[in-house]
N, C-alpha and C positions, 0 to 999 in steps of 0.2 A: 459465525461457522465458527466450528472449532480446528487446530491445526495441530494434528496428532503426530508422535515420532514413529520412525519405523517398527519398535516393537509394538506400538500400541495399536499400528496399521494392520501388522500381522494379527493380534489378539481379536482386532474386529472383526479381520475374514472370519476367525475362526468359531467366535461370538454368534456369526451369524448363521455360521454350517452346523451350531448344535443349536439354536434356541428358532431356530425358520421351521425345522428343519431341511435344510438342503445340502446335497453332495458337494465335495469341493468342484468336480467337471462340471457341476450345472452352474454354479454358482461365478465360473470361468467361463459357460457359455454366454451368461448375463452380460458379464464385462464385454466380454468381445459385438454380443450383438449392440450394447450402449455404444461403440466405438462406431461400429458402421451404420449404427444410425445417423451419428453424426456426418461421417462420412460421408454420404449418400445425399445426403441435405446439399451439400456443398461441391460434390464431384459427379460431372456425369459417367454413366456407367461404358465410356468410351475413354475413360484416361486408363492408359497405361500404369499399371503399379508391381510396383518389389517390393516384398516384403524382406525385409532382413531378420533372422529368427537365432535367438539362443537357443540354451539346451534346457533353461529352468522354466518357470513358472510364468513370466514374461514371453518368452519363446511360445508357448503353448497360448497365451493369449493370443499371438501373430499370428500361428498356425489357425485357430478356432476363425479368427477375420478373414486370413484368405481364404476360408471354406466361404463363409457366410457371404463374401465378396464373388468367390466363384457362383455361387447359385443367384448371383444378381447380375450375373452373364458380365461382370467386368473384368478387362485382359488381367490378368495375375500371375506374376511370377513370383515363385515361394523359392528364397535363399536360407539354407539352413547354417549357421556358422558355428564350426565344430572347434571350440576351443578344451572341450574336456573331455575324457572319455565314457561318461554317464548320461545321461537325461534324467528329467523327473518324470515321476508317474504321469503328471497329466501331460507333461508334452507328449509323451507317448500315444498316450490316451488317444490328444488331439492329433497326432502324427498319425496313427492308421484311419482316423476318421476322414482324414485330410486325402490319404492314398485310394479312397474307395471311389474319388471323384477325379482325381490326378493324377498322374503319374511322375508329372512334371516338377520335380522336385532337385532343388539342387546344392550340392554339399559343399559346402568352401571352407577347406583346411589351411592352404597355400595362397598368399596374395596373388598368384598371378589366376587363379579360378575365379577373382571377384567379376563379376561382369559389368560392360562398360555401360554406364548409366549416362542416360539424356536429358534435354531441359524440361521435354514435354512429360515427361513422367514424375509420379507420386513418390516418395520413397518411404514406407514403414518401418521404423527402426521399434523392432519387438527384442531386441538383443539380450540386455542386463536386467533393466526393472529397477526397482528401489531397493533390494536386499543388498547392493553395491557393497563390500567393504574395503575394498583394496583399486589403485588404480589399472586402468586396463593396458592392456599388453599384449604380446604376440598378433593373432591374426587377427582378434579382436579390433586392438587397435590400427592395425591396417586396412581392416573395413571403415572402422569410422571415420580414417584420414581419404579414403575415397570418397566416404561420402561426402562429407562436408567440402568435398574439392568440386562435388559437382554442382551443375545449375539448377537440379532439378528440386520440386518441392518437397523438403522433408518435415515428416509427422512422427511424434513421439508417444508409442503407446504407455500411457502413466508417469516416465519420467524417461530424461533423457539418458542413452548409454551412457554411462561414465560419470554420471552428475550423483555424487552423495546428495542423500535424500535432507539431512541433519545435521552435517558436520562439514568444514571447509575442504576443496581439493586443492591441492598444490597448482602452482601456475604453469607447471611443466605437464599436467593430465591432459589427454585427451579425449575430450567428450564430444558426443553427438552435438551438432549447432542446430535444430529444427526452426523451421517455421512456425510450425506448431506443436503444444503438447496436449494429447488430452488425458486427463489424468480421472481417476476414480473415486466420485464420493465426496471427498474431501480435497482442501489443497496441501499442498506439501511446503513444509516451511522454506527450502530452497528457492521458491518460487517467487517469494518476496523481497529477496534480496539482488541489489545493483549489481554486484560482482557476477553474477548467473544470469543475467540478462539474455546474455546470446545464446546461451543452452538450455533457454526455456522457451522461446519465442513467446507466441498469441498464445497463451493458453486458456483451456478451458476444461469446465468440469461436467464428467456426465454421473447421473443418478443409477446406481445398480443396484440402490435398496439394502443397505446394509443395515445390519442391527441398530435400529436410533435409541434403545436403554442406552446399550453401550455407550456409545457419543454421547449421550447426555450425561454421562454417570462418569465418564475419562475426562483425568487430571489434566489440564495443559496451563501454561500460561500465554497461549497465542492464541490469536481468532481472527478471521476476514471479515471485515464488516460488508454486508451488500444491503440492497435496496431495501429486502423486509427489514434486518435488522436497526435499521436509519428508521424506518417509518413507526417503527413501535415505541423509538425513541421520542416521535415528535409529537407535540401537546396539542391537544384541539383547544380553539379560544373558546371560552365563557361569552355568552353573547351580552352580558350584564358588563362586563368588562371595562375600565377604561385608562386612562394612559398610564395611570399610576400603577397598575396592576402588573405591568412589564418592565417594572423598574426602571431606574435615573444612572447612567452612566456619566463617567466622566473619564476622556480620553486625554491623556497628556502627551502631544504628538507636535512635530515640526520644528523647523528651525530655518533660519537665512539659505535661503535657496531648496529647502527640502519641503515647500508647504505642500507639493503634492502627494507625498505620502500621509501626510496630515488630512488631507480631501479625501485620499481614497479610503482611509480607515473611518473617517466617521459616515460616507454616503454609504457602505458596506452596511456599516454599524446599524442605520437607520433600515435597509434593506430586509436586515435579519432581525427585525421586529422590538428591537427597542422601544419603551414608552417614553423618555426622556433621553435628551442625550446633550449635554454639555463638553465644551471641547477646548482645553487650556492650551494657548499656543503662544508662543512669541508675537510681542506688537507688532514685529514686521509681517505676522498674517496676519491681524485682526482683519482687514477690511478684503481680505481673501478667499478667508472662514465664512466669513457674513454673506457674502456674494455668491461664494460658490454651495455654499451648505445652508440654505437659511431655516431651514427645520431645525438645526441643531444652535443650541444658546452658545456664547461666545465668550470666554473669559481670557484676555489679554493678559500677558506676562509684563512683569514689572519692566525684564531685560528685553531690549530691541529685538536681538538675533537668536537667542537660545533661550530654552525653558532654565527656569532657575526656581518656579514654584510659587512664585511670589509677585501675587496680580499687579497689575498696574495701580497704582492709587489715583490716577486720574479720573478712572470709571468708578466711582463710590457706590451703586450698587455691587459691583465687584472687589469691596474691600477686603476679604477674606477668602481664603481657599482652604477647606478643609474633607480633603477625600475621604474621610472616613463616613461623611455623610451620604456618600452615592452606597448605591448596592454593588458596582466593582470599577475599578480603574484600570484602562488599558493604556499600556505606557510603552514608548519605545519608535513608535516609527517615526524615520525623520530627523529623530531630536539632535542628532550630533553626538560628542563626547568629550564637549567643551567641559571644565572643570568644575565651572559653576553648575552645570547640569549633574554631575557626578555628585554634588553636595546635593542636591534636590533629591537625587535618586536615593542616598544614605540617610536621608530625613523621611523621606518617603516610607522604605523597607521599615524604618524602627516603630515606625507609629502605626501602619496599617494592621488589620486582624483579619481583614476580609480576602477571600482568594481574588488576586489581580490577574492580567493578560501582560506576560513581558516578551517583548517582542526585539529585534535588530538592534540598534545602539543601545537600547537598555542592556539586552545579552552581551553587547559586547563589553560594556563598562562592569558589568559583573564579572566577566571572564579576567579582567585586566585587576579585578577586586574583589578575589575570593570569598575572602571573610564575609563580607557580604550576602552569599549564597543560605546562610544561618538565619538570616533575618526574612527569607522570603517566608511570605504566608501560607498556611499547609493548603494544599490545593490550589494554589498558584497556579496558569497554565502558561510554560514555556514553549517557544514557538522559533525554536534552531533550525536554521540548514545545516546540512552536514559538519561546515567550514565551522560555522558559529558552537556547534556542539563539540566539536575536538576542542577549540579553545576554553570550553567552559570545563573538559573534562583529561583528556589524555589520546595521544595519539592509539590507534586498533589498528591490529597486525591484519584483520579477514572481517568481513560481516558479521560474522558470529561473534565474534569478539565484542565487536561495537554492540551488539544487542542484548551482550551482559553489561558492557558497561552503560548503558543505557536504564536497563533494569536498576541497575546497583544506584543510578545516579535518582532516579525517581524514587526509590524506595527510602535513601537516603536522608533526600529534604522535603521528602513527601509534599513532593508534585506533581502534578501531571505535565508528560514532557512529550509534545509533538514535533518529532524529529521528520521534516519533510522532506518530499522527495517521490520518485516513485514509490506505490503501495505507502505513502506516509506514514508511520510506526507511531502509535499512540500509546504511551507508555505512563502505568498507574502509580501510586503509590504500595499498591496492593503487590505491585511486582508482575500484572499483567502487561501485555503487549496486544493493543490490537491494530492491524493492518488494514488500511485502507483499500478501495475497490474500485474509486473513482478516479478521473483525473488523466491528465494526457501530457507529453512535451509540451504541448500551446503554452501552457504557464508556467513555462519557464522564462518570465520574462518581471521585470522591474516592475515592482507594484501589487503583482498578487502576493507577495507575503503580506502588504499591508489592508489587503482587502480581506485575508485571514484573522488578523489582528480585529477587525469591525467585527466580524463575524462572531466569532468566541467572546467578546466582549460583551454583544448582545444577549447570546444566550445565556451567560450568565448571568444579568443584570435581571434576565425572565427566569431567575430562580432552577435552572436546567443545574444538575451538581456539576463538580468540575469534570467528572470522567464522561459524561451527557453531553456536556457542551462542547467537549474535544473531539469525541468520536463523531456527534452527527455534527459539529461545524466542519471537521475535515472532508467529509463525506457530502456535504453538502457542495461544499465551495470546489470541490472534482468535479461533481456533476455540472455545474453552472460551466466548467473548462468545457467538458463535454459536449454540452448543447452549443454551445459556439462552436468548436471542432466541426459538428455534423451541419451546421448552418454555413460556416464561412471555411473553417480548415483550422489546421493548426500553426500553420504561418502566417505573423501577423496579429495574432490575437494580443489584446492589450488589459489593462486591469479592468479597464472600465466596463470595458465585454462582460467580463465576469459579474463585478456587480451587477450590471443590466438582465444578467441570466439569471439569478439567484431564484429559485423558487420553494417558496414553503407549504405549499398544499398539494 
């Protein structure tokens, strides 16, 4: 699903009006009806509901919503916030229609005219919408401050009043803090960014049948991965396939005291469909790996505690290590940052030609030795969390600048970067960013990143291209976390739960 900017959204509305064709006021009615359908599925018609409407088209949406709720016998109170001398034409049209069924419309011009708000009410914010270009002020600011102090449930129509759609707000801006945002047809870029979480709440898309051809042709670097997108990426297995069909992966993982990370990555790799798995671990982890993951072959390193890339000469059948012989190498989970391990990473990067999965301590070693970034094989997948990515690049002033840095990094080094977090962002060498739709805060626990490393390594081994592997793997990893959250809640989720909940069919 595409994410379009404000100008494109306006053009999309106009394209729908011209090509359907449909009158603008009827398109507004369609949007209001879609909102109301969502609303009545969740709130009984005994719910006291207050609408706060501005004077533009978002306010027109609010007036149409009020009328439709009144027709469904909801106890509705309409408040029009008069912040300007004129109203839009569509606002006035819906104002006239609303006046036909109710005379109880309040007008707010002064702070003392703002009504009292109660905890059992639902407040619907239709004050400003997506066309905002400057901070809220005056009576609008006062109304928003009162709404934000209220214990009532708050629902924003399309986007919270005061929140910019695709540029950063200032820290001092006053913005509605909704419990829900109901947006039309497509998500907004603002919804994807961590600093905006309190101004978005739990957001939902309602379909208002905007012009599909315009959406298909509209250029954008931003996408939102939904279940149907992931299903299209997942490949069926041929009945005559064998373990060689699905690739032989090498994981270079673990160090003394961090063998749990190695086990998690290995188990996740196997659960994600790799045909064969070899795990190269320090000698101290050999028994652990053989016992915990009997399905994997194990190469003990010559060093007892850290990875050096040199196999233990005591195991004659493992006398050489040639990563290039494998379909893919995944490296980083629990390897530490010893100088011997850094030497191993340098040698590996300078000889590998195939895409790799690079995580955790391997990323930290790269950040301390940035000259090695130029040796990353093209289309490798890097999986930093925000602090690791900051160390790899530089500090950013806001989330929009962070996205710019992310795109530039992926393009410069021709790699795929999975910036982990809520709505994990997958940046591609072509400059696109795919935001993920699955996952929850329960995944914020040690080891889940190692699980993701195993998942991505397995998908690359199965010959998914790097972008497909990253988008599909991040989606499946988050979906496993969502399954666990449904079964036992988010608190107390652990990484092994996520491995057990991985599903690929």
